[in-house]
Structures are given as C-alpha cells and as structure tokens.
mmCIF file of the C-alpha atoms, coordinates in Angstrom:
data_MODEL
# 
_entry.id   MODEL 
# 
loop_
_atom_site.group_PDB 
_atom_site.id 
_atom_site.type_symbol 
_atom_site.label_atom_id 
_atom_site.label_alt_id 
_atom_site.label_comp_id 
_atom_site.label_asym_id 
_atom_site.label_entity_id 
_atom_site.label_seq_id 
_atom_site.pdbx_PDB_ins_code 
_atom_site.Cartn_x 
_atom_site.Cartn_y 
_atom_site.Cartn_z 
_atom_site.occupancy 
_atom_site.B_iso_or_equiv 
_atom_site.pdbx_formal_charge 
_atom_site.auth_seq_id 
_atom_site.auth_comp_id 
_atom_site.auth_asym_id 
_atom_site.auth_atom_id 
_atom_site.pdbx_PDB_model_num 
ATOM 1   C CA . UNK A 1 1   ? -78.165 17.492 137.024 1.00 0.00 ? 1   UNK A CA 1 
ATOM 2   C CA . UNK A 1 2   ? -80.636 15.220 135.503 1.00 0.00 ? 2   UNK A CA 1 
ATOM 3   C CA . UNK A 1 3   ? -81.528 13.648 131.992 1.00 0.00 ? 3   UNK A CA 1 
ATOM 4   C CA . UNK A 1 4   ? -83.827 15.995 131.671 1.00 0.00 ? 4   UNK A CA 1 
ATOM 5   C CA . UNK A 1 5   ? -82.313 19.811 131.701 1.00 0.00 ? 5   UNK A CA 1 
ATOM 6   C CA . UNK A 1 6   ? -81.039 21.429 134.592 1.00 0.00 ? 6   UNK A CA 1 
ATOM 7   C CA . UNK A 1 7   ? -77.846 23.923 135.363 1.00 0.00 ? 7   UNK A CA 1 
ATOM 8   C CA . UNK A 1 8   ? -74.171 24.468 136.900 1.00 0.00 ? 8   UNK A CA 1 
ATOM 9   C CA . UNK A 1 9   ? -72.978 27.213 138.682 1.00 0.00 ? 9   UNK A CA 1 
ATOM 10  C CA . UNK A 1 10  ? -69.640 28.564 137.598 1.00 0.00 ? 10  UNK A CA 1 
ATOM 11  C CA . UNK A 1 11  ? -67.405 31.137 139.308 1.00 0.00 ? 11  UNK A CA 1 
ATOM 12  C CA . UNK A 1 12  ? -66.344 33.985 138.004 1.00 0.00 ? 12  UNK A CA 1 
ATOM 13  C CA . UNK A 1 13  ? -63.606 36.615 138.919 1.00 0.00 ? 13  UNK A CA 1 
ATOM 14  C CA . UNK A 1 14  ? -66.024 39.556 139.611 1.00 0.00 ? 14  UNK A CA 1 
ATOM 15  C CA . UNK A 1 15  ? -69.431 37.747 140.517 1.00 0.00 ? 15  UNK A CA 1 
ATOM 16  C CA . UNK A 1 16  ? -71.044 34.164 140.041 1.00 0.00 ? 16  UNK A CA 1 
ATOM 17  C CA . UNK A 1 17  ? -73.553 32.994 136.825 1.00 0.00 ? 17  UNK A CA 1 
ATOM 18  C CA . UNK A 1 18  ? -75.617 30.428 135.376 1.00 0.00 ? 18  UNK A CA 1 
ATOM 19  C CA . UNK A 1 19  ? -75.068 28.517 132.262 1.00 0.00 ? 19  UNK A CA 1 
ATOM 20  C CA . UNK A 1 20  ? -78.457 26.742 131.894 1.00 0.00 ? 20  UNK A CA 1 
ATOM 21  C CA . UNK A 1 21  ? -78.047 23.303 130.257 1.00 0.00 ? 21  UNK A CA 1 
ATOM 22  C CA . UNK A 1 22  ? -80.600 21.810 127.728 1.00 0.00 ? 22  UNK A CA 1 
ATOM 23  C CA . UNK A 1 23  ? -79.739 17.684 127.799 1.00 0.00 ? 23  UNK A CA 1 
ATOM 24  C CA . UNK A 1 24  ? -81.249 15.260 125.514 1.00 0.00 ? 24  UNK A CA 1 
ATOM 25  C CA . UNK A 1 25  ? -84.218 13.014 126.754 1.00 0.00 ? 25  UNK A CA 1 
ATOM 26  C CA . UNK A 1 26  ? -84.268 8.802  126.601 1.00 0.00 ? 26  UNK A CA 1 
ATOM 27  C CA . UNK A 1 27  ? -85.606 8.658  122.952 1.00 0.00 ? 27  UNK A CA 1 
ATOM 28  C CA . UNK A 1 28  ? -84.568 11.737 121.301 1.00 0.00 ? 28  UNK A CA 1 
ATOM 29  C CA . UNK A 1 29  ? -81.464 13.244 121.036 1.00 0.00 ? 29  UNK A CA 1 
ATOM 30  C CA . UNK A 1 30  ? -81.017 17.522 121.220 1.00 0.00 ? 30  UNK A CA 1 
ATOM 31  C CA . UNK A 1 31  ? -77.818 19.693 120.866 1.00 0.00 ? 31  UNK A CA 1 
ATOM 32  C CA . UNK A 1 32  ? -77.062 21.119 124.171 1.00 0.00 ? 32  UNK A CA 1 
ATOM 33  C CA . UNK A 1 33  ? -78.173 24.959 124.386 1.00 0.00 ? 33  UNK A CA 1 
ATOM 34  C CA . UNK A 1 34  ? -76.410 27.451 126.023 1.00 0.00 ? 34  UNK A CA 1 
ATOM 35  C CA . UNK A 1 35  ? -78.820 30.708 127.681 1.00 0.00 ? 35  UNK A CA 1 
ATOM 36  C CA . UNK A 1 36  ? -76.568 33.568 128.527 1.00 0.00 ? 36  UNK A CA 1 
ATOM 37  C CA . UNK A 1 37  ? -78.583 36.671 129.750 1.00 0.00 ? 37  UNK A CA 1 
ATOM 38  C CA . UNK A 1 38  ? -76.772 40.145 127.851 1.00 0.00 ? 38  UNK A CA 1 
ATOM 39  C CA . UNK A 1 39  ? -75.885 41.361 131.313 1.00 0.00 ? 39  UNK A CA 1 
ATOM 40  C CA . UNK A 1 40  ? -73.910 38.489 132.178 1.00 0.00 ? 40  UNK A CA 1 
ATOM 41  C CA . UNK A 1 41  ? -72.145 37.712 129.145 1.00 0.00 ? 41  UNK A CA 1 
ATOM 42  C CA . UNK A 1 42  ? -70.633 41.496 129.687 1.00 0.00 ? 42  UNK A CA 1 
ATOM 43  C CA . UNK A 1 43  ? -70.032 40.512 132.862 1.00 0.00 ? 43  UNK A CA 1 
ATOM 44  C CA . UNK A 1 44  ? -68.361 37.515 131.885 1.00 0.00 ? 44  UNK A CA 1 
ATOM 45  C CA . UNK A 1 45  ? -66.231 39.568 129.342 1.00 0.00 ? 45  UNK A CA 1 
ATOM 46  C CA . UNK A 1 46  ? -65.093 42.346 131.881 1.00 0.00 ? 46  UNK A CA 1 
ATOM 47  C CA . UNK A 1 47  ? -63.769 39.614 133.750 1.00 0.00 ? 47  UNK A CA 1 
ATOM 48  C CA . UNK A 1 48  ? -61.483 38.568 131.310 1.00 0.00 ? 48  UNK A CA 1 
ATOM 49  C CA . UNK A 1 49  ? -60.236 41.717 130.602 1.00 0.00 ? 49  UNK A CA 1 
ATOM 50  C CA . UNK A 1 50  ? -59.505 41.959 134.706 1.00 0.00 ? 50  UNK A CA 1 
ATOM 51  C CA . UNK A 1 51  ? -57.593 38.002 134.598 1.00 0.00 ? 51  UNK A CA 1 
ATOM 52  C CA . UNK A 1 52  ? -55.615 40.255 131.346 1.00 0.00 ? 52  UNK A CA 1 
ATOM 53  C CA . UNK A 1 53  ? -54.690 42.800 133.484 1.00 0.00 ? 53  UNK A CA 1 
ATOM 54  C CA . UNK A 1 54  ? -53.663 41.071 136.037 1.00 0.00 ? 54  UNK A CA 1 
ATOM 55  C CA . UNK A 1 55  ? -51.151 38.648 134.117 1.00 0.00 ? 55  UNK A CA 1 
ATOM 56  C CA . UNK A 1 56  ? -49.535 41.715 132.906 1.00 0.00 ? 56  UNK A CA 1 
ATOM 57  C CA . UNK A 1 57  ? -48.841 45.768 134.147 1.00 0.00 ? 57  UNK A CA 1 
ATOM 58  C CA . UNK A 1 58  ? -45.595 47.755 133.975 1.00 0.00 ? 58  UNK A CA 1 
ATOM 59  C CA . UNK A 1 59  ? -43.098 48.680 136.474 1.00 0.00 ? 59  UNK A CA 1 
ATOM 60  C CA . UNK A 1 60  ? -43.033 50.659 139.265 1.00 0.00 ? 60  UNK A CA 1 
ATOM 61  C CA . UNK A 1 61  ? -46.336 51.944 139.304 1.00 0.00 ? 61  UNK A CA 1 
ATOM 62  C CA . UNK A 1 62  ? -48.402 49.048 137.863 1.00 0.00 ? 62  UNK A CA 1 
ATOM 63  C CA . UNK A 1 63  ? -46.749 47.123 140.289 1.00 0.00 ? 63  UNK A CA 1 
ATOM 64  C CA . UNK A 1 64  ? -49.787 46.883 142.993 1.00 0.00 ? 64  UNK A CA 1 
ATOM 65  C CA . UNK A 1 65  ? -49.994 42.850 142.996 1.00 0.00 ? 65  UNK A CA 1 
ATOM 66  C CA . UNK A 1 66  ? -49.215 40.180 145.063 1.00 0.00 ? 66  UNK A CA 1 
ATOM 67  C CA . UNK A 1 67  ? -46.011 37.513 143.996 1.00 0.00 ? 67  UNK A CA 1 
ATOM 68  C CA . UNK A 1 68  ? -48.480 34.816 144.107 1.00 0.00 ? 68  UNK A CA 1 
ATOM 69  C CA . UNK A 1 69  ? -50.966 36.978 141.519 1.00 0.00 ? 69  UNK A CA 1 
ATOM 70  C CA . UNK A 1 70  ? -47.757 35.577 138.808 1.00 0.00 ? 70  UNK A CA 1 
ATOM 71  C CA . UNK A 1 71  ? -48.724 38.800 136.701 1.00 0.00 ? 71  UNK A CA 1 
ATOM 72  C CA . UNK A 1 72  ? -45.699 39.701 133.977 1.00 0.00 ? 72  UNK A CA 1 
ATOM 73  C CA . UNK A 1 73  ? -44.386 42.830 134.726 1.00 0.00 ? 73  UNK A CA 1 
ATOM 74  C CA . UNK A 1 74  ? -43.164 44.889 131.589 1.00 0.00 ? 74  UNK A CA 1 
ATOM 75  C CA . UNK A 1 75  ? -39.749 46.414 132.131 1.00 0.00 ? 75  UNK A CA 1 
ATOM 76  C CA . UNK A 1 76  ? -40.394 50.512 133.243 1.00 0.00 ? 76  UNK A CA 1 
ATOM 77  C CA . UNK A 1 77  ? -40.051 53.076 130.762 1.00 0.00 ? 77  UNK A CA 1 
ATOM 78  C CA . UNK A 1 78  ? -36.494 55.543 131.219 1.00 0.00 ? 78  UNK A CA 1 
ATOM 79  C CA . UNK A 1 79  ? -37.723 58.611 133.428 1.00 0.00 ? 79  UNK A CA 1 
ATOM 80  C CA . UNK A 1 80  ? -37.422 62.159 131.328 1.00 0.00 ? 80  UNK A CA 1 
ATOM 81  C CA . UNK A 1 81  ? -35.301 64.255 134.506 1.00 0.00 ? 81  UNK A CA 1 
ATOM 82  C CA . UNK A 1 82  ? -32.909 62.845 137.316 1.00 0.00 ? 82  UNK A CA 1 
ATOM 83  C CA . UNK A 1 83  ? -35.799 63.873 139.955 1.00 0.00 ? 83  UNK A CA 1 
ATOM 84  C CA . UNK A 1 84  ? -37.768 61.575 138.342 1.00 0.00 ? 84  UNK A CA 1 
ATOM 85  C CA . UNK A 1 85  ? -34.855 58.830 138.683 1.00 0.00 ? 85  UNK A CA 1 
ATOM 86  C CA . UNK A 1 86  ? -34.692 59.525 142.062 1.00 0.00 ? 86  UNK A CA 1 
ATOM 87  C CA . UNK A 1 87  ? -38.337 59.298 143.099 1.00 0.00 ? 87  UNK A CA 1 
ATOM 88  C CA . UNK A 1 88  ? -38.622 55.777 141.842 1.00 0.00 ? 88  UNK A CA 1 
ATOM 89  C CA . UNK A 1 89  ? -34.908 55.001 143.775 1.00 0.00 ? 89  UNK A CA 1 
ATOM 90  C CA . UNK A 1 90  ? -37.248 56.225 146.859 1.00 0.00 ? 90  UNK A CA 1 
ATOM 91  C CA . UNK A 1 91  ? -39.846 53.897 145.795 1.00 0.00 ? 91  UNK A CA 1 
ATOM 92  C CA . UNK A 1 92  ? -37.990 51.304 145.577 1.00 0.00 ? 92  UNK A CA 1 
ATOM 93  C CA . UNK A 1 93  ? -36.836 52.037 149.141 1.00 0.00 ? 93  UNK A CA 1 
ATOM 94  C CA . UNK A 1 94  ? -40.063 53.082 150.887 1.00 0.00 ? 94  UNK A CA 1 
ATOM 95  C CA . UNK A 1 95  ? -41.575 49.358 149.566 1.00 0.00 ? 95  UNK A CA 1 
ATOM 96  C CA . UNK A 1 96  ? -39.569 47.298 151.228 1.00 0.00 ? 96  UNK A CA 1 
ATOM 97  C CA . UNK A 1 97  ? -41.094 45.451 153.269 1.00 0.00 ? 97  UNK A CA 1 
ATOM 98  C CA . UNK A 1 98  ? -44.275 47.077 153.130 1.00 0.00 ? 98  UNK A CA 1 
ATOM 99  C CA . UNK A 1 99  ? -47.954 46.249 150.846 1.00 0.00 ? 99  UNK A CA 1 
ATOM 100 C CA . UNK A 1 100 ? -46.980 47.901 147.080 1.00 0.00 ? 100 UNK A CA 1 
ATOM 101 C CA . UNK A 1 101 ? -50.139 48.264 146.756 1.00 0.00 ? 101 UNK A CA 1 
ATOM 102 C CA . UNK A 1 102 ? -50.668 50.295 149.517 1.00 0.00 ? 102 UNK A CA 1 
ATOM 103 C CA . UNK A 1 103 ? -47.437 52.259 148.727 1.00 0.00 ? 103 UNK A CA 1 
ATOM 104 C CA . UNK A 1 104 ? -48.912 53.423 145.556 1.00 0.00 ? 104 UNK A CA 1 
ATOM 105 C CA . UNK A 1 105 ? -52.206 54.524 146.781 1.00 0.00 ? 105 UNK A CA 1 
ATOM 106 C CA . UNK A 1 106 ? -50.545 56.690 149.404 1.00 0.00 ? 106 UNK A CA 1 
ATOM 107 C CA . UNK A 1 107 ? -47.669 57.845 146.846 1.00 0.00 ? 107 UNK A CA 1 
ATOM 108 C CA . UNK A 1 108 ? -48.859 61.445 146.612 1.00 0.00 ? 108 UNK A CA 1 
ATOM 109 C CA . UNK A 1 109 ? -49.537 61.567 150.241 1.00 0.00 ? 109 UNK A CA 1 
ATOM 110 C CA . UNK A 1 110 ? -45.263 60.346 150.727 1.00 0.00 ? 110 UNK A CA 1 
ATOM 111 C CA . UNK A 1 111 ? -44.522 62.514 147.972 1.00 0.00 ? 111 UNK A CA 1 
ATOM 112 C CA . UNK A 1 112 ? -45.806 65.498 149.940 1.00 0.00 ? 112 UNK A CA 1 
ATOM 113 C CA . UNK A 1 113 ? -43.965 64.769 153.194 1.00 0.00 ? 113 UNK A CA 1 
ATOM 114 C CA . UNK A 1 114 ? -40.690 63.726 150.891 1.00 0.00 ? 114 UNK A CA 1 
ATOM 115 C CA . UNK A 1 115 ? -40.621 67.773 149.514 1.00 0.00 ? 115 UNK A CA 1 
ATOM 116 C CA . UNK A 1 116 ? -42.140 66.200 146.317 1.00 0.00 ? 116 UNK A CA 1 
ATOM 117 C CA . UNK A 1 117 ? -38.400 63.710 146.578 1.00 0.00 ? 117 UNK A CA 1 
ATOM 118 C CA . UNK A 1 118 ? -37.127 67.197 145.383 1.00 0.00 ? 118 UNK A CA 1 
ATOM 119 C CA . UNK A 1 119 ? -33.210 66.413 145.640 1.00 0.00 ? 119 UNK A CA 1 
ATOM 120 C CA . UNK A 1 120 ? -31.960 69.338 146.571 1.00 0.00 ? 120 UNK A CA 1 
ATOM 121 C CA . UNK A 1 121 ? -34.112 69.588 149.171 1.00 0.00 ? 121 UNK A CA 1 
ATOM 122 C CA . UNK A 1 122 ? -33.956 66.644 150.647 1.00 0.00 ? 122 UNK A CA 1 
ATOM 123 C CA . UNK A 1 123 ? -29.750 66.334 150.754 1.00 0.00 ? 123 UNK A CA 1 
ATOM 124 C CA . UNK A 1 124 ? -30.099 69.078 153.409 1.00 0.00 ? 124 UNK A CA 1 
ATOM 125 C CA . UNK A 1 125 ? -33.052 67.907 154.917 1.00 0.00 ? 125 UNK A CA 1 
ATOM 126 C CA . UNK A 1 126 ? -32.321 66.310 159.039 1.00 0.00 ? 126 UNK A CA 1 
ATOM 127 C CA . UNK A 1 127 ? -34.221 63.108 160.182 1.00 0.00 ? 127 UNK A CA 1 
ATOM 128 C CA . UNK A 1 128 ? -36.087 64.356 162.965 1.00 0.00 ? 128 UNK A CA 1 
ATOM 129 C CA . UNK A 1 129 ? -37.232 67.597 160.358 1.00 0.00 ? 129 UNK A CA 1 
ATOM 130 C CA . UNK A 1 130 ? -38.732 64.775 158.105 1.00 0.00 ? 130 UNK A CA 1 
ATOM 131 C CA . UNK A 1 131 ? -40.004 62.408 161.289 1.00 0.00 ? 131 UNK A CA 1 
ATOM 132 C CA . UNK A 1 132 ? -42.232 65.336 162.085 1.00 0.00 ? 132 UNK A CA 1 
ATOM 133 C CA . UNK A 1 133 ? -43.600 65.440 158.876 1.00 0.00 ? 133 UNK A CA 1 
ATOM 134 C CA . UNK A 1 134 ? -47.672 64.528 157.821 1.00 0.00 ? 134 UNK A CA 1 
ATOM 135 C CA . UNK A 1 135 ? -46.783 61.856 154.681 1.00 0.00 ? 135 UNK A CA 1 
ATOM 136 C CA . UNK A 1 136 ? -43.660 60.604 156.206 1.00 0.00 ? 136 UNK A CA 1 
ATOM 137 C CA . UNK A 1 137 ? -43.379 56.814 156.521 1.00 0.00 ? 137 UNK A CA 1 
ATOM 138 C CA . UNK A 1 138 ? -41.991 56.808 160.332 1.00 0.00 ? 138 UNK A CA 1 
ATOM 139 C CA . UNK A 1 139 ? -38.627 54.679 159.173 1.00 0.00 ? 139 UNK A CA 1 
ATOM 140 C CA . UNK A 1 140 ? -35.683 55.971 161.148 1.00 0.00 ? 140 UNK A CA 1 
ATOM 141 C CA . UNK A 1 141 ? -33.707 53.627 158.845 1.00 0.00 ? 141 UNK A CA 1 
ATOM 142 C CA . UNK A 1 142 ? -35.728 54.756 155.937 1.00 0.00 ? 142 UNK A CA 1 
ATOM 143 C CA . UNK A 1 143 ? -35.516 58.335 155.898 1.00 0.00 ? 143 UNK A CA 1 
ATOM 144 C CA . UNK A 1 144 ? -32.154 58.590 156.729 1.00 0.00 ? 144 UNK A CA 1 
ATOM 145 C CA . UNK A 1 145 ? -30.853 56.371 153.314 1.00 0.00 ? 145 UNK A CA 1 
ATOM 146 C CA . UNK A 1 146 ? -33.362 58.906 151.197 1.00 0.00 ? 146 UNK A CA 1 
ATOM 147 C CA . UNK A 1 147 ? -31.456 61.686 153.008 1.00 0.00 ? 147 UNK A CA 1 
ATOM 148 C CA . UNK A 1 148 ? -28.026 60.188 152.091 1.00 0.00 ? 148 UNK A CA 1 
ATOM 149 C CA . UNK A 1 149 ? -29.270 58.903 148.631 1.00 0.00 ? 149 UNK A CA 1 
ATOM 150 C CA . UNK A 1 150 ? -29.781 62.554 147.595 1.00 0.00 ? 150 UNK A CA 1 
ATOM 151 C CA . UNK A 1 151 ? -26.571 63.310 148.650 1.00 0.00 ? 151 UNK A CA 1 
ATOM 152 C CA . UNK A 1 152 ? -25.480 60.591 146.618 1.00 0.00 ? 152 UNK A CA 1 
ATOM 153 C CA . UNK A 1 153 ? -27.796 62.084 143.472 1.00 0.00 ? 153 UNK A CA 1 
ATOM 154 C CA . UNK A 1 154 ? -25.483 65.069 143.677 1.00 0.00 ? 154 UNK A CA 1 
ATOM 155 C CA . UNK A 1 155 ? -22.740 63.728 143.799 1.00 0.00 ? 155 UNK A CA 1 
ATOM 156 C CA . UNK A 1 156 ? -22.821 60.997 140.934 1.00 0.00 ? 156 UNK A CA 1 
ATOM 157 C CA . UNK A 1 157 ? -24.774 64.211 138.420 1.00 0.00 ? 157 UNK A CA 1 
ATOM 158 C CA . UNK A 1 158 ? -21.821 66.481 139.539 1.00 0.00 ? 158 UNK A CA 1 
ATOM 159 C CA . UNK A 1 159 ? -19.053 63.543 138.283 1.00 0.00 ? 159 UNK A CA 1 
ATOM 160 C CA . UNK A 1 160 ? -21.278 62.143 135.010 1.00 0.00 ? 160 UNK A CA 1 
ATOM 161 C CA . UNK A 1 161 ? -23.270 65.254 134.377 1.00 0.00 ? 161 UNK A CA 1 
ATOM 162 C CA . UNK A 1 162 ? -26.499 63.268 134.866 1.00 0.00 ? 162 UNK A CA 1 
ATOM 163 C CA . UNK A 1 163 ? -27.870 60.094 136.272 1.00 0.00 ? 163 UNK A CA 1 
ATOM 164 C CA . UNK A 1 164 ? -28.123 58.702 133.204 1.00 0.00 ? 164 UNK A CA 1 
ATOM 165 C CA . UNK A 1 165 ? -24.864 58.996 131.997 1.00 0.00 ? 165 UNK A CA 1 
ATOM 166 C CA . UNK A 1 166 ? -23.888 57.087 135.276 1.00 0.00 ? 166 UNK A CA 1 
ATOM 167 C CA . UNK A 1 167 ? -26.281 54.131 134.445 1.00 0.00 ? 167 UNK A CA 1 
ATOM 168 C CA . UNK A 1 168 ? -24.890 54.002 131.009 1.00 0.00 ? 168 UNK A CA 1 
ATOM 169 C CA . UNK A 1 169 ? -21.492 53.696 132.395 1.00 0.00 ? 169 UNK A CA 1 
ATOM 170 C CA . UNK A 1 170 ? -23.127 50.414 134.193 1.00 0.00 ? 170 UNK A CA 1 
ATOM 171 C CA . UNK A 1 171 ? -23.665 49.050 130.834 1.00 0.00 ? 171 UNK A CA 1 
ATOM 172 C CA . UNK A 1 172 ? -19.729 48.378 130.245 1.00 0.00 ? 172 UNK A CA 1 
ATOM 173 C CA . UNK A 1 173 ? -19.936 45.683 133.053 1.00 0.00 ? 173 UNK A CA 1 
ATOM 174 C CA . UNK A 1 174 ? -22.040 42.499 133.695 1.00 0.00 ? 174 UNK A CA 1 
ATOM 175 C CA . UNK A 1 175 ? -25.906 43.037 135.067 1.00 0.00 ? 175 UNK A CA 1 
ATOM 176 C CA . UNK A 1 176 ? -24.981 41.749 138.294 1.00 0.00 ? 176 UNK A CA 1 
ATOM 177 C CA . UNK A 1 177 ? -21.766 43.887 138.531 1.00 0.00 ? 177 UNK A CA 1 
ATOM 178 C CA . UNK A 1 178 ? -24.067 46.705 137.837 1.00 0.00 ? 178 UNK A CA 1 
ATOM 179 C CA . UNK A 1 179 ? -26.231 45.453 140.506 1.00 0.00 ? 179 UNK A CA 1 
ATOM 180 C CA . UNK A 1 180 ? -23.285 45.035 142.981 1.00 0.00 ? 180 UNK A CA 1 
ATOM 181 C CA . UNK A 1 181 ? -22.674 49.079 142.123 1.00 0.00 ? 181 UNK A CA 1 
ATOM 182 C CA . UNK A 1 182 ? -25.528 50.433 142.965 1.00 0.00 ? 182 UNK A CA 1 
ATOM 183 C CA . UNK A 1 183 ? -25.644 48.902 146.340 1.00 0.00 ? 183 UNK A CA 1 
ATOM 184 C CA . UNK A 1 184 ? -22.216 50.064 147.183 1.00 0.00 ? 184 UNK A CA 1 
ATOM 185 C CA . UNK A 1 185 ? -23.600 53.661 145.846 1.00 0.00 ? 185 UNK A CA 1 
ATOM 186 C CA . UNK A 1 186 ? -26.547 53.967 147.502 1.00 0.00 ? 186 UNK A CA 1 
ATOM 187 C CA . UNK A 1 187 ? -27.827 53.237 151.023 1.00 0.00 ? 187 UNK A CA 1 
ATOM 188 C CA . UNK A 1 188 ? -30.843 50.947 152.315 1.00 0.00 ? 188 UNK A CA 1 
ATOM 189 C CA . UNK A 1 189 ? -30.186 48.921 148.574 1.00 0.00 ? 189 UNK A CA 1 
ATOM 190 C CA . UNK A 1 190 ? -29.651 45.379 148.366 1.00 0.00 ? 190 UNK A CA 1 
ATOM 191 C CA . UNK A 1 191 ? -29.177 43.243 145.377 1.00 0.00 ? 191 UNK A CA 1 
ATOM 192 C CA . UNK A 1 192 ? -33.038 42.803 144.638 1.00 0.00 ? 192 UNK A CA 1 
ATOM 193 C CA . UNK A 1 193 ? -33.987 46.063 145.027 1.00 0.00 ? 193 UNK A CA 1 
ATOM 194 C CA . UNK A 1 194 ? -30.857 47.258 142.824 1.00 0.00 ? 194 UNK A CA 1 
ATOM 195 C CA . UNK A 1 195 ? -32.746 44.614 140.337 1.00 0.00 ? 195 UNK A CA 1 
ATOM 196 C CA . UNK A 1 196 ? -35.800 46.013 140.681 1.00 0.00 ? 196 UNK A CA 1 
ATOM 197 C CA . UNK A 1 197 ? -34.979 49.776 140.899 1.00 0.00 ? 197 UNK A CA 1 
ATOM 198 C CA . UNK A 1 198 ? -33.239 49.239 137.227 1.00 0.00 ? 198 UNK A CA 1 
ATOM 199 C CA . UNK A 1 199 ? -36.119 46.900 135.760 1.00 0.00 ? 199 UNK A CA 1 
ATOM 200 C CA . UNK A 1 200 ? -38.232 49.939 136.779 1.00 0.00 ? 200 UNK A CA 1 
ATOM 201 C CA . UNK A 1 201 ? -36.141 52.502 134.709 1.00 0.00 ? 201 UNK A CA 1 
ATOM 202 C CA . UNK A 1 202 ? -35.788 50.933 131.684 1.00 0.00 ? 202 UNK A CA 1 
ATOM 203 C CA . UNK A 1 203 ? -32.338 49.591 131.786 1.00 0.00 ? 203 UNK A CA 1 
ATOM 204 C CA . UNK A 1 204 ? -33.049 46.489 130.277 1.00 0.00 ? 204 UNK A CA 1 
ATOM 205 C CA . UNK A 1 205 ? -35.208 47.668 127.556 1.00 0.00 ? 205 UNK A CA 1 
# 
C-alpha cells in the first residue's frame, strides 16, 4: 500500500470485505479513516455470531463439529423418559466411526428405520428384519448391539424401576467406575462412548 492511501483485504468466515485506509501524506498527518459499507458491517457481525456458535454447543444433538474445530461442548440436559435415554444411547452407538453431522441431519430417517427407537419393539426385532428396512445403517454389529441393548434396557428398568434410578446408583462410584459399568452392561459401548453418553444425558450437571 502507498503512503497516499489504498486498501487491505481481510478474510472473513462468511465473505471478504474491504477495509479502506486513507493514510497521511509526507507533509501533513491525518488520522486513518475506516470506510465500511453498511451491508458489510452486517455481514461482519453475522460472521462473529457464526464463530461464537462454533465455539459452544450442547450435547448430543448440537455435536456436528469436527474435532479440530475445538468447539466447547456443553453437557446435555437430562432426558424426560427412558425412551429418550435409550434413543441417545443408540445415537452414541450409530455415530461411532461416522460423520456426526451426517448422523444428526438424517436422524429422522434413522428413527423411522429403527421403529422410533421404541425399546419394546426393538427388543423383539430380528437383525435380518432391520437390515432390510429403509433408514437403517447397514452395519450388522451395530444393529445387533441396538437390539441387545433394548433387552438390557428392559432388564435395567425391571430391576431399578427406571433408567434414571440406574444412573443414580452409579453416582455412588467414582466416574471411571461408572463409565466401566456402562461398558459392561451395554453392547458396542467402549469407554469413550460411555463417557460421551453420560455427558450427553446430563449425568455430571
């Protein structure tokens, strides 16, 4: 840029805008003047909102960001029913190894395929039956895990009265023991999945 004036171009999350700078001459100094168009200011503010939203979201349904985005994941809100607890467990299992944003975008389709994640209906379902339904992830291991976990959910409800009561019983143990317990009770649930599940259902809120 010359001493007389010019512009610099700054990259913005949503678009480019130009920052016009009037500089001083050799003889007489004048303050720099920033000349923004109104529409570009609005675009800048909108972009800052995008950045803010990327930095913070709530589990599990807001988790659509890649790990490198370094966004802050807020603890989920406790589900209102055993059905919701089970649905989130299925989400945690299905998203493993897949794009989390894609899973959430297509969740209504998956939900229809898995009978609305109805615990009683899935506990009676056959793996081959689910494999042929539209909207079902064609992964035999995950399908079998969801069917088995529906049966486990029924057993937990029978023993504890409700799934929240089961989670309350885990609070008497250290966190690592609670996580370990989930990995033993449910199929296709490792330590990371168990920890993320507890985070998603507001276990530590």
